[in-house]
C-alpha positions as CSV (number, residue, x, y, z in Angstrom):
1,M,-53.2,59.0,36.8
2,P,-56.6,59.7,37.4
3,C,-58.0,61.4,41.1
4,R,-59.7,58.7,42.4
5,L,-62.2,61.4,44.4
6,E,-65.4,62.3,43.5
7,V,-65.5,65.9,42.6
8,P,-67.9,67.6,45.2
9,D,-69.9,70.5,45.2
10,G,-68.4,73.8,46.0
11,L,-64.7,72.7,44.9
12,M,-62.3,75.8,44.6
13,F,-60.0,73.9,43.0
14,G,-57.4,70.5,42.5
15,K,-53.9,70.1,43.0
16,W,-50.9,67.1,42.9
17,K,-48.1,66.4,45.0
18,Y,-45.9,64.0,45.7
19,E,-44.2,63.0,48.9
20,M,-39.9,63.3,49.5
21,P,-38.5,60.3,51.0
22,N,-38.6,62.4,54.5
23,G,-42.5,62.7,54.1
24,S,-42.4,66.5,53.1
25,P,-44.8,67.3,49.8
26,V,-43.6,68.8,46.8
27,F,-46.7,70.3,45.0
28,I,-46.1,70.0,40.9
29,A,-49.7,70.7,39.3
30,F,-52.8,72.9,40.1
31,R,-56.0,73.8,38.3
32,S,-59.1,76.2,39.3
33,S,-62.3,75.0,39.1
34,T,-63.8,78.3,38.4
35,K,-61.5,80.2,35.7
36,K,-60.2,76.7,34.4
37,N,-56.5,77.6,34.2
38,V,-53.7,74.9,35.1
39,Q,-50.2,75.9,36.9
40,Y,-47.2,73.6,37.3
41,D,-45.2,74.3,39.8
42,D,-41.4,74.8,39.2
43,V,-40.1,71.6,39.9
44,P,-37.1,71.3,37.3
45,D,-37.5,67.6,37.3
46,Y,-41.2,67.9,36.0
47,K,-40.6,70.7,33.4
48,D,-42.3,70.3,30.5
49,R,-43.5,66.8,31.3
50,L,-46.8,67.2,32.7
51,S,-50.2,67.3,32.0
52,L,-53.7,68.1,34.1
53,S,-56.8,67.7,32.8
54,E,-60.1,68.8,33.7
55,N,-61.0,65.7,35.9
56,Y,-57.7,66.4,37.3
57,T,-56.1,63.3,35.7
58,L,-52.1,63.9,35.9
59,S,-50.3,62.6,32.7
60,I,-46.5,62.3,33.3
61,K,-44.5,61.7,30.2
62,N,-41.0,60.3,29.5
63,A,-41.6,58.3,32.5
64,R,-37.9,57.6,35.0
65,I,-37.1,56.0,38.1
66,S,-37.3,58.7,39.7
67,D,-40.9,58.8,39.2
68,E,-41.0,56.0,41.6
69,K,-43.4,57.9,44.1
70,R,-46.1,58.3,46.4
71,F,-48.4,61.0,44.1
72,V,-51.1,62.5,46.0
73,C,-54.2,64.2,44.5
74,M,-56.0,66.9,46.9
75,L,-59.0,68.8,45.9
76,V,-60.4,71.7,48.4
77,T,-63.5,73.3,48.7
78,E,-64.1,76.5,51.6
79,D,-64.7,73.7,54.3
80,D,-62.6,70.9,53.1
81,V,-60.1,69.2,51.9
82,S,-59.9,65.6,50.5
83,E,-56.6,63.6,49.6
84,E,-56.1,60.1,47.6
85,P,-52.9,59.1,47.5
86,T,-51.7,56.9,44.0
87,I,-48.3,54.8,44.5
88,V,-46.4,55.0,41.0
89,K,-44.1,51.8,40.6
90,V,-41.5,52.3,37.2
91,F,-40.0,49.2,35.4
92,K,-37.5,48.9,32.7
93,Q,-36.5,45.7,30.8
94,P,-33.2,44.6,30.3
95,S,-31.1,44.5,27.8
96,Q,-30.7,40.8,26.1
97,P,-27.8,39.5,28.1
98,E,-24.5,39.0,26.5
99,I,-21.4,36.4,27.1
100,L,-18.0,38.6,26.8
101,H,-15.2,37.9,27.4
102,Q,-15.2,34.5,26.5
103,A,-12.3,31.8,26.7
104,D,-10.2,30.9,23.8
105,F,-10.8,27.1,24.7
106,L,-11.1,25.4,27.6
107,E,-8.9,22.3,29.4
108,T,-10.0,19.4,30.7
109,E,-9.5,18.9,34.7
110,K,-8.5,22.3,35.0
111,L,-11.5,25.1,36.5
112,Q,-10.7,28.0,34.5
113,M,-13.0,31.4,33.5
114,L,-15.5,30.5,30.9
115,G,-17.0,34.2,30.3
116,E,-19.0,36.9,32.1
117,C,-23.3,37.2,31.2
118,V,-23.9,40.3,31.2
119,A,-27.7,42.2,31.1
120,R,-27.7,46.3,31.2
121,D,-30.1,48.6,32.6
122,S,-32.5,46.5,34.3
123,Y,-35.2,48.4,36.6
124,P,-35.3,47.0,39.5
125,E,-32.2,44.6,39.6
126,G,-32.5,41.3,37.8
127,N,-30.8,38.1,38.6
128,V,-28.5,36.0,36.2
129,T,-28.6,31.9,35.6
130,W,-26.3,30.1,33.6
131,Y,-27.2,27.3,32.0
132,R,-25.5,23.7,30.2
133,N,-27.5,22.3,27.0
134,G,-30.7,23.9,28.6
135,R,-29.9,22.8,32.2
136,V,-28.9,24.9,35.6
137,L,-25.6,25.4,36.3
138,Q,-25.7,24.9,40.5
139,P,-22.3,25.8,41.8
140,V,-20.2,23.1,42.9
141,D,-16.8,23.8,44.4
142,E,-14.1,23.8,42.4
143,V,-16.5,22.3,39.3
144,V,-18.4,25.4,38.7
145,V,-18.5,28.2,40.5
146,I,-20.4,31.8,39.7
147,N,-19.7,35.5,40.7
148,L,-23.1,38.0,40.6
149,Q,-22.4,41.9,40.2
150,K,-24.9,44.3,40.2
151,I,-23.9,47.8,39.7
152,V,-26.4,51.3,39.8
153,D,-26.2,54.3,37.1
154,K,-26.1,57.3,39.7
155,S,-27.4,59.2,36.4
156,T,-30.2,56.7,35.5
157,G,-31.2,54.2,38.2
158,L,-30.9,51.4,35.9
159,F,-29.2,48.2,37.2
160,T,-26.6,46.4,35.4
161,M,-25.9,42.6,36.3
162,T,-22.6,40.9,35.6
163,S,-22.0,37.1,36.5
164,S,-18.7,35.5,36.1
165,L,-18.7,31.6,35.5
166,Q,-15.2,29.9,36.3
167,Y,-15.7,26.0,35.2
168,M,-14.0,22.7,34.9
169,P,-14.8,21.2,31.7
170,T,-14.7,17.6,30.6
171,K,-14.4,15.3,27.6
172,E,-18.2,15.6,27.3
173,D,-18.7,19.5,27.2
174,A,-17.2,19.2,23.8
175,N,-20.0,20.9,21.2
176,A,-22.3,21.7,24.5
177,K,-24.2,24.8,24.6
178,F,-23.9,27.8,27.3
179,S,-26.2,30.1,27.6
180,C,-27.2,32.6,30.6
181,V,-30.9,33.9,31.4
182,V,-31.6,37.1,33.2
183,T,-34.9,36.8,35.3
184,Y,-36.4,40.0,35.7
185,Y,-39.8,42.0,37.3
186,G,-42.4,43.5,35.1
187,P,-46.0,45.4,35.4
188,S,-47.2,42.0,34.6
189,G,-44.8,39.8,36.9
190,Q,-41.9,37.7,36.5
191,K,-40.4,37.4,32.9
192,T,-36.5,36.1,31.7
193,I,-34.6,36.9,28.7
194,Q,-32.1,34.2,27.5
195,S,-28.6,34.8,25.7
196,E,-27.4,33.5,22.6
197,P,-26.1,30.2,23.0
198,V,-22.1,29.6,22.9
199,V,-20.2,26.3,22.1
200,F,-16.5,26.3,23.7
201,D,-13.5,24.3,21.6
202,V,-12.7,22.0,24.8
203,H,-9.4,20.6,24.8
204,Y,-8.4,17.1,25.8
205,P,-5.6,14.7,25.5
206,T,-5.5,11.9,23.4
207,E,-6.3,8.6,24.7
208,K,-6.2,6.3,21.4
209,V,-4.9,6.4,18.2
210,T,-6.4,4.8,14.9
211,I,-4.7,3.4,11.6
212,Q,-6.9,3.2,8.6
213,V,-5.6,2.2,4.9
214,L,-7.0,4.8,2.4
215,T,-7.0,3.1,-1.0
216,Q,-9.5,3.5,-4.1
217,S,-10.3,-0.1,-4.2
218,S,-10.9,-2.5,-0.2
219,I,-8.3,-5.0,-2.4
220,I,-4.7,-3.9,-3.2
221,K,-2.7,-5.3,-6.0
222,E,1.1,-4.4,-6.9
223,G,1.6,-1.1,-8.3
224,D,-1.5,0.7,-6.3
225,N,-0.3,3.8,-4.5
226,I,-1.3,3.0,-0.4
227,T,-1.9,5.9,2.3
228,L,-1.8,5.6,5.8
229,K,-3.5,7.6,8.0
230,C,-2.9,8.0,11.7
231,S,-5.1,9.9,13.9
232,G,-5.8,10.9,17.9
233,N,-8.7,11.4,19.3
234,G,-7.5,14.0,21.6
235,N,-8.6,17.9,20.8
236,P,-6.9,19.5,19.4
237,P,-5.3,15.7,17.5
238,P,-1.7,15.5,17.3
239,Q,0.2,16.7,14.6
240,E,2.6,14.2,14.0
241,F,2.9,10.3,14.6
242,L,5.6,7.5,14.3
243,F,4.8,4.6,11.6
244,Y,6.6,1.5,11.8
245,I,6.7,-0.1,8.1
246,P,7.9,-3.8,7.2
247,G,11.7,-3.8,7.1
248,E,11.8,-0.5,8.7
249,T,13.9,-1.1,12.4
250,E,12.8,2.3,13.5
251,G,9.5,4.2,13.4
252,I,9.3,6.8,10.9
253,R,8.3,10.2,11.9
254,S,5.1,12.2,9.4
255,S,2.4,14.1,9.6
256,D,-0.9,12.1,9.9
257,M,-0.5,10.9,6.3
258,Y,2.1,8.4,4.9
259,V,2.2,7.5,1.2
260,M,3.2,4.4,-0.2
261,T,3.7,4.6,-4.2
262,D,3.9,1.9,-6.5
263,V,3.9,-0.8,-3.8
264,R,5.1,-4.4,-4.8
265,R,4.3,-7.7,-3.0
266,N,7.1,-7.4,-0.3
267,A,4.4,-4.8,1.1
268,T,2.3,-7.4,2.7
269,G,2.8,-7.3,6.2
270,E,1.7,-5.2,9.5
271,Y,1.7,-1.5,9.5
272,K,1.7,0.3,13.0
273,C,1.5,4.0,14.5
274,S,1.9,5.8,17.5
275,L,2.8,9.0,19.4
276,T,6.0,11.0,19.0
277,D,6.2,9.6,22.2
278,K,6.1,5.6,21.1
279,S,2.7,5.6,23.2
280,M,-1.0,4.3,22.2
281,I,0.1,2.2,19.4
282,D,-2.3,0.6,16.6
283,S,-2.0,-2.3,13.7
284,T,-3.3,-3.2,10.7
285,I,-2.2,-5.8,8.3
286,I,-1.6,-5.1,4.4
287,T,-1.9,-7.7,2.0
288,V,-0.3,-6.7,-1.5
289,H,-1.3,-9.2,-4.1
290,Y,0.3,-10.1,-7.5
291,L,0.3,-11.9,-10.1
292,D,3.0,-13.7,-12.6
293,L,3.1,-15.2,-15.6
294,Q,5.5,-17.4,-17.7
295,L,5.5,-18.4,-20.8
296,T,7.3,-21.1,-22.5
297,P,8.5,-20.6,-25.6
298,S,7.1,-16.7,-26.1
299,G,7.4,-14.5,-28.6
300,E,8.3,-15.4,-32.4
301,V,8.8,-19.6,-32.9
302,T,9.4,-20.8,-35.8
303,K,9.6,-24.7,-36.5
304,Q,9.3,-27.3,-39.1
305,I,5.5,-29.5,-39.9
306,G,6.0,-32.7,-37.8
307,E,8.0,-31.5,-34.9
308,A,6.7,-31.8,-31.6
309,L,6.5,-28.3,-29.5
310,P,5.8,-28.4,-25.9
311,V,3.9,-25.2,-24.8
312,S,4.3,-24.1,-20.4
313,C,2.0,-21.2,-19.6
314,T,2.9,-21.5,-15.0
315,I,1.3,-19.0,-12.8
316,S,2.4,-17.7,-9.7
317,S,0.0,-15.4,-7.9
318,S,-1.1,-14.6,-4.4
319,R,-4.5,-16.3,-4.5
320,N,-6.4,-18.5,-7.2
321,A,-6.2,-17.3,-10.3
322,T,-8.2,-18.3,-14.0
323,V,-6.0,-19.0,-16.9
324,F,-7.3,-19.6,-20.6
325,W,-5.9,-19.6,-23.9
326,I,-6.9,-17.6,-26.8
327,K,-5.7,-18.2,-30.5
328,D,-6.2,-16.0,-33.0
329,N,-8.7,-13.6,-30.9
330,I,-10.8,-17.0,-30.5
331,R,-11.0,-18.1,-26.6
332,M,-9.9,-22.3,-26.8
333,Q,-11.5,-24.4,-24.9
334,T,-8.2,-26.8,-23.6
335,S,-4.5,-25.8,-23.7
336,P,-2.5,-25.8,-26.7
337,S,-0.7,-29.5,-27.3
338,F,1.9,-30.1,-30.5
339,S,3.5,-34.0,-30.3
340,S,3.5,-33.3,-34.5
341,L,2.8,-29.5,-35.8
342,Q,0.4,-29.3,-38.6
343,Y,0.4,-26.4,-41.0
344,Q,-3.1,-25.5,-38.9
345,D,-1.2,-25.0,-35.6
346,A,0.4,-22.0,-36.9
347,G,-1.0,-18.7,-35.3
348,N,-0.8,-15.9,-32.7
349,Y,-1.7,-17.7,-29.5
350,I,-2.1,-15.6,-25.7
351,C,-2.0,-17.2,-22.5
352,E,-4.2,-14.6,-20.4
353,T,-4.8,-15.1,-16.7
354,T,-6.7,-13.2,-13.9
355,L,-6.7,-13.0,-9.9
356,Q,-10.3,-13.4,-8.7
357,E,-12.0,-11.0,-6.7
358,V,-8.9,-8.5,-7.6
359,E,-10.2,-5.9,-10.4
360,G,-7.0,-4.8,-13.0
361,L,-4.9,-7.4,-12.1
362,K,-4.0,-9.8,-15.3
363,K,-1.4,-10.5,-17.0
364,R,-1.3,-12.2,-21.1
365,K,1.9,-13.2,-22.9
366,T,1.7,-14.2,-26.6
367,L,3.3,-17.3,-29.0
368,K,3.3,-16.7,-32.9
369,L,4.0,-19.7,-33.6
370,I,5.1,-20.3,-37.5
371,V,5.1,-24.0,-38.8
372,E,7.2,-24.2,-41.9
373,G,7.6,-27.0,-44.6
374,K,8.8,-27.6,-47.8
375,P,6.3,-27.8,-50.8
376,Q,4.6,-31.5,-51.7
377,I,2.7,-31.8,-54.4
378,K,0.4,-34.0,-56.1
379,M,-0.7,-34.2,-59.2
380,T,-4.8,-35.7,-60.4
381,K,-6.0,-35.4,-64.0
382,K,-10.0,-35.5,-64.5
383,T,-11.7,-35.6,-68.1
384,N,-14.1,-33.2,-68.1
385,T,-17.9,-34.1,-68.6
386,N,-18.0,-32.9,-72.3
387,K,-15.3,-35.2,-73.1
388,M,-13.8,-31.9,-74.8
389,S,-11.3,-31.1,-72.0
390,K,-9.6,-32.3,-69.2
391,T,-8.5,-30.3,-65.5
392,I,-5.2,-30.5,-64.3
393,V,-4.5,-30.6,-60.9
394,C,-1.2,-29.3,-58.7
395,H,-2.4,-30.0,-55.4
396,V,0.3,-28.0,-53.6
397,E,1.2,-27.9,-49.5
398,G,4.3,-25.8,-48.0
399,F,4.6,-22.6,-46.1
400,P,5.8,-20.2,-46.6
401,K,3.6,-20.3,-49.8
402,P,5.0,-21.9,-52.6
403,A,4.7,-20.4,-56.0
404,V,3.3,-22.4,-58.5
405,Q,4.7,-22.5,-61.9
406,W,3.4,-24.8,-65.1
407,T,5.3,-26.2,-67.9
408,V,5.3,-28.6,-71.0
409,T,7.4,-31.3,-71.2
410,G,9.5,-31.2,-74.2
411,S,8.4,-27.7,-75.2
412,G,9.5,-26.2,-72.1
413,S,6.7,-23.7,-72.5
414,I,5.3,-22.0,-69.1
415,I,1.2,-22.1,-69.1
416,N,-0.3,-19.0,-67.7
417,K,-3.6,-19.5,-67.4
418,T,-4.0,-21.1,-64.4
419,E,-6.5,-21.0,-61.4
420,E,-5.7,-20.8,-57.8
421,T,-7.9,-22.2,-54.3
422,K,-7.8,-19.8,-51.3
423,Y,-4.5,-20.7,-49.6
424,V,-5.6,-22.2,-46.2
425,N,-3.7,-24.2,-43.5
426,G,-0.5,-24.3,-45.8
427,K,-2.8,-26.2,-48.5
428,F,-4.3,-24.8,-52.0
429,S,-4.5,-25.8,-55.6
430,S,-3.8,-24.8,-58.9
431,K,-5.6,-26.0,-61.8
432,I,-5.7,-25.9,-65.4
433,V,-7.7,-26.9,-68.2
434,I,-6.5,-27.9,-71.6
435,A,-7.5,-30.2,-74.6
436,P,-4.2,-31.9,-76.1
437,E,-4.0,-33.4,-80.0
438,E,-1.3,-35.7,-78.0
439,N,-0.3,-37.2,-75.3
440,V,1.9,-34.3,-73.5
441,T,3.7,-34.3,-70.1
442,L,2.9,-31.5,-67.8
443,T,5.1,-30.5,-65.0
444,C,4.0,-28.1,-62.0
445,I,6.8,-27.0,-60.0
446,A,6.0,-25.6,-56.3
447,E,9.1,-23.2,-55.0
448,N,9.6,-21.2,-51.5
449,Q,12.3,-20.4,-49.6
450,L,13.0,-24.2,-48.6
451,E,13.1,-25.4,-51.3
452,R,12.1,-26.1,-55.2
453,T,9.8,-29.6,-55.4
454,V,9.2,-31.0,-59.2
455,T,6.5,-33.2,-60.4
456,S,5.0,-34.3,-64.1
457,L,2.0,-35.7,-64.9
458,N,1.3,-38.0,-68.6
459,V,-2.1,-36.4,-69.9
460,S,-3.0,-38.6,-73.1
461,A,-5.0,-36.7,-76.2
462,I,-8.5,-36.0,-75.4
463,S,-9.4,-38.5,-78.2
464,I,-7.6,-40.8,-76.3
465,P,-9.7,-42.2,-72.6
466,E,-7.7,-43.0,-69.8
467,Y,-8.0,-43.6,-65.9
468,D,-8.9,-40.0,-64.2
469,E,-7.2,-40.0,-60.8
470,P,-9.6,-38.6,-58.2
471,E,-8.8,-35.5,-56.8
472,D,-7.8,-34.6,-53.0
473,R,-10.4,-33.9,-50.4
474,N,-10.4,-31.3,-48.1
475,D,-9.5,-32.5,-44.6
476,D,-12.7,-32.9,-43.6
477,N,-13.6,-35.0,-46.1
478,S,-10.2,-36.9,-45.2
479,E,-11.4,-37.2,-41.7
480,K,-14.6,-38.6,-43.0
481,V,-12.8,-41.1,-45.4
482,N,-10.5,-41.9,-42.7
483,D,-14.0,-42.7,-40.3
484,Q,-15.3,-44.9,-42.5
485,A,-12.2,-47.4,-43.1
486,K,-12.1,-47.6,-39.0
487,L,-15.7,-48.5,-39.5
488,I,-15.2,-50.8,-42.3
489,V,-12.2,-52.2,-40.8
490,G,-14.3,-52.5,-37.6
491,I,-16.7,-54.6,-39.3
492,V,-14.4,-56.8,-41.0
493,V,-12.9,-57.8,-38.1
494,G,-15.8,-58.4,-36.3
495,L,-16.7,-60.9,-39.0
496,L,-13.6,-62.9,-38.3
497,L,-14.1,-63.1,-35.0
498,A,-17.5,-64.6,-35.4
499,A,-16.4,-67.1,-38.0
500,L,-13.5,-67.7,-35.6
501,V,-16.0,-68.4,-32.8
502,A,-18.3,-70.3,-34.9
503,G,-15.7,-72.8,-36.4
504,V,-14.3,-73.3,-32.4
505,V,-18.1,-74.4,-31.9
506,Y,-17.9,-76.6,-35.2
507,W,-14.8,-78.4,-34.0
508,L,-16.3,-79.2,-30.6
509,Y,-19.2,-80.1,-31.8
510,V,-17.7,-82.4,-34.3
511,K,-15.4,-83.7,-31.3
512,K,-18.3,-84.2,-29.1
513,S,-19.8,-86.1,-31.8
514,N,-17.2,-88.5,-32.0
515,D,-16.9,-89.4,-28.5
516,A,-20.6,-89.9,-28.2
517,K,-21.9,-91.0,-31.3
518,G,-25.3,-92.1,-30.3
519,K,-26.1,-88.9,-28.1
520,S,-24.8,-86.9,-30.7
521,E,-26.3,-88.5,-33.5
522,K,-29.9,-88.1,-31.8
523,A,-29.1,-84.7,-30.7
524,A,-28.3,-83.6,-34.4
525,A,-31.5,-84.9,-35.2
526,Q,-33.4,-83.1,-32.6
527,N,-32.0,-80.2,-33.9
528,F,-32.0,-81.0,-38.2
529,P,-34.3,-83.6,-38.5
530,S,-34.9,-83.1,-42.0
531,L,-31.0,-83.1,-42.4
532,P,-28.8,-86.4,-42.4
533,R,-25.5,-86.2,-40.7
534,Q,-23.1,-85.7,-43.4
535,E,-25.8,-82.8,-44.9
536,K,-25.1,-81.2,-41.2
537,H,-21.6,-81.2,-41.5
538,Y,-21.7,-79.4,-44.9
539,F,-24.3,-77.0,-43.6
540,F,-21.6,-76.0,-40.9
541,S,-18.9,-76.3,-43.8
542,L,-21.1,-73.4,-45.5
543,L,-22.2,-71.3,-42.4
544,V,-17.9,-70.6,-41.3
545,L,-17.6,-70.0,-45.1
546,W,-20.4,-67.2,-45.3
547,F,-18.7,-65.7,-42.0
548,V,-15.3,-65.5,-43.4
């Protein structure tokens, strides 16, 4: 504290004092202007805390609340005593406020103690304000009740402010941030310090329940597992519920989860859940999709060639299903139908179906069709182009594949040097090449589990020319021949019909000529001016014969 007096001429000494509340002075420091010595009075409150400089500035260290006094600087001469007072104000910033004795939780519609905001060691005393989400809480009867208490520490003179808050929360106070602010005064004016915000667990009753279906896919199919979850919007949430399952007359008490495994189609229906007191119910519809496939016949089926075999693949499903057939790993364009079984009809058939928009729901059944037939034989011969040998072919048809043996009639010797083609659709060929010196009879024997078939063929000596029988064509060629035959027959029939029409026209012409000779002759003359009438008749006869 500087002494705000001008040092007068003839100064003898300077002194500092302070005034007691009753106005009596207490001297604390003295400094002589001549001897330059400093003396401090024996005042316990200021022992070892004072320092007086040459310009009579007084310093006090380790300031205390008790230092808030009226200090006076005195300069003394032989003729006068000058005084100048300095009023000292002391401030102490409070600690950061804390919210203590916090409620474990808050219940709606109930006025209860939320907590106490405590700010310690303030001077002068401060004020405490409560905030909710940054907005000041104003007292409201039976809703917001605030009590502020200030306590002074007699040993230090510092104040402790304690503000308690009673509060009636609502559901909207869930996750709300409560805080308190202490307002105090310092050398530069008013200041504030805020506490850390606190969030309270607000309990409120359930007003609505909700049922959910928890599955890996939004579409449920047979074999899936279903988890039902029931939840209430209260806090704390309900821990037990009643689940109502189709086919059950009473609700099933369970936690918030109810699990059904490997569901079947009869699980389709309305599911409900409620609180245990049967209030606040919610429901949902569950559809369990299914797919059935019936193949008739199925498994392994053995039939004889030429027999009929009706095949049906029927579907039963919860929504539209697609069906397709596979034969020997190749997708078929149409469903199989067998009015007269052939060897090429044999194979592994699969009827497969999938349910549209239901992932993973598909069924398939198989039919292994075996077409059996007794061996059928046809023999052909052909003289080779070199005229030195003949090729004899035994065309065999049958299933299971027949074993073929060649023998020479008469001698009974077996011919082992043969060549076979690939066995396809129940057919194959076995051939031999011979150069007989004399006429021989060859026998082809074909045998399977069903029957033994024998056919013989006379073959002339290589030196004797004979008619060569054509070999059987394959199925494709047979079909082409059949198509050509059909075409030829169609052309012939067409020509016959044309001839018939020409004959009818000619007959009508002759009849008309007999009825009207004059007109007919004139018309004939116009049409065939260069021919006589009899020659014209002859022309029409030739025309009819040509068509025939």
